[in-house]
VOGU-3710 file (C-alpha; in Angstrom, 3 decimals, decimal comma):
1> mniyklqydt> -3,774/-9,162/-12,945  -1,844/-12,231/-14,069  -2,394/-15,616/-12,480  0,275/-18,234/-13,135  -0,080/-21,952/-12,435  3,423/-23,369/-11,976  4,918/-26,848/-11,677  8,387/-27,659/-10,313  10,211/-30,840/-9,345  10,557/-29,715/-5,715
11> keegytdlla> 9,318/-26,994/-3,364  12,864/-25,637/-3,053  13,243/-25,394/-6,850  9,985/-23,444/-7,040  10,883/-20,938/-4,358  14,376/-20,520/-5,826  12,918/-19,696/-9,260  10,306/-17,311/-7,815  13,047/-15,536/-5,845  15,273/-15,286/-8,939
21> kgtyevieee> 12,377/-13,791/-10,929  11,914/-11,045/-8,319  8,469/-12,048/-7,058  9,587/-11,861/-3,444  12,583/-11,279/-1,226  13,498/-12,408/2,261  13,863/-9,633/4,843  14,668/-10,563/8,438  13,674/-14,183/7,694  10,245/-13,168/6,327
31> qvyrngtqai> 8,964/-13,479/2,772  8,052/-10,026/1,399  6,294/-9,719/-1,985  7,916/-7,494/-4,639  7,271/-6,152/-8,123  3,486/-6,421/-8,190  3,226/-9,818/-6,514  -0,085/-10,168/-4,691  0,097/-13,831/-3,653  2,320/-16,899/-3,850
41> vyigqivevp> 0,462/-20,073/-2,914  2,337/-23,323/-2,457  -0,150/-26,017/-3,492  2,144/-29,040/-3,141  1,221/-32,297/-4,821  -2,029/-32,602/-6,777  -4,033/-35,802/-6,970  -4,467/-37,111/-10,519  -6,471/-40,217/-9,585  -8,184/-40,252/-6,172
51> atettsavyy> -7,663/-43,168/-3,814  -10,299/-45,855/-3,561  -10,896/-48,561/-0,992  -8,453/-50,817/-2,858  -5,964/-48,422/-4,491  -3,752/-45,545/-3,392  -4,026/-42,085/-4,897  -1,920/-41,275/-7,945  -0,306/-37,829/-8,003  0,907/-35,637/-10,846
61> sgvffdlmtt> 4,686/-35,404/-10,818  6,291/-32,534/-8,963  4,731/-29,809/-6,841  2,578/-26,839/-7,780  2,397/-23,122/-7,016  -0,071/-20,378/-7,897  1,207/-16,837/-8,373  -0,902/-13,680/-8,640  0,963/-10,606/-9,874  0,516/-7,449/-11,898
71> eeiefeinev> 3,744/-8,267/-13,755  4,184/-10,424/-16,855  6,817/-13,082/-16,145  8,250/-15,766/-18,423  8,148/-19,113/-16,638  8,704/-21,204/-19,786  8,405/-24,945/-19,059  7,257/-24,402/-15,461  3,980/-22,730/-16,448  1,097/-25,180/-16,759
81> fpedyvhsfl> -2,441/-24,709/-17,983  -4,666/-27,083/-16,009  -8,219/-27,632/-17,199  -9,445/-27,470/-13,613  -7,622/-25,032/-11,344  -6,776/-26,318/-7,898  -8,515/-23,330/-6,342  -9,666/-19,857/-7,246  -8,330/-16,578/-5,969  -10,679/-14,202/-4,179
91> gyekneeeps> -12,551/-12,237/-6,815  -11,558/-14,513/-9,709  -13,634/-17,308/-11,248  -12,326/-20,899/-11,402  -11,531/-22,341/-14,829  -11,426/-19,101/-16,786  -9,125/-19,323/-19,797  -8,085/-15,755/-19,124  -8,847/-14,945/-15,475  -10,660/-11,652/-15,080
101> lied> -12,046/-9,835/-12,078  -15,594/-10,868/-11,125  -18,054/-8,004/-11,271  -20,651/-7,858/-8,472
//
């Protein structure tokens, strides 16, 4: 399983790229996963510096997506490698350099 962490300027740009790469298609106005895609998660903005009582939060630029798929896809400049993942997928550890299925 491949887990991609992706960053785009806008939500629309992200979904357009994911559609062009064949991760999903729209059938009768519903998003249907294709070609080994297991999940597309729109994360949105990510806080870089949390807000305090006297300052507003600072966000990383752009918006973020997570993609879980059996396929290998070239995302080039949109693929990011955060030190601390925003969240984990069911059955996968957070912060693994190479995510692998958790054994019970």
